[in-house]
C-alpha positions, 0 to 999 in steps of 0.5 A: 499499500502506497500513499503519496502526501504533500508537505511544505513544498515536498512530496512525501511518498510512504510504503507500507510493505509487508514482511513474510511470516516466519513459518516452520513445518506449516506452524507460524513462529513469527508474525512479522508485520509492516515496514514503512519505506519513506522517500522525500522529494522537493516538488519543484526540482523533483530532487529526491533524498534516499529512501529509508526504511522505519520500523516500530519501536525497538525495531519491531514491524508495525502492526498494520499498514495504516500505522505504518503509514502514518508513522512514515508520513510523521517521520517524513514531515520531521525530516522536512522540518528539519531541512527548514530549520537547517536552512534557517540557520544557515540563512542567519549565519549568512546574514551575519557574514554580510 
């Protein structure tokens, strides 16, 4: 399942990738779940940052695709916010040098 979100001039693509259950001898040993694959790209330039995988706490997979999608979107928002925070700090330093 994949969703595309717009946020502050960036496109955040999140895919919920299901992981296979660990089955031995017909018995499910481990129910895995979902990973979120997050990719952020600038809408105007189409410049994309490398995608990353996101798991739940303690490197456990998410229980549902919807949880993985929302966690991926939240992580993408934080990434974009950090880009803006870094740019503002850089602008302030440039302003002092002028």
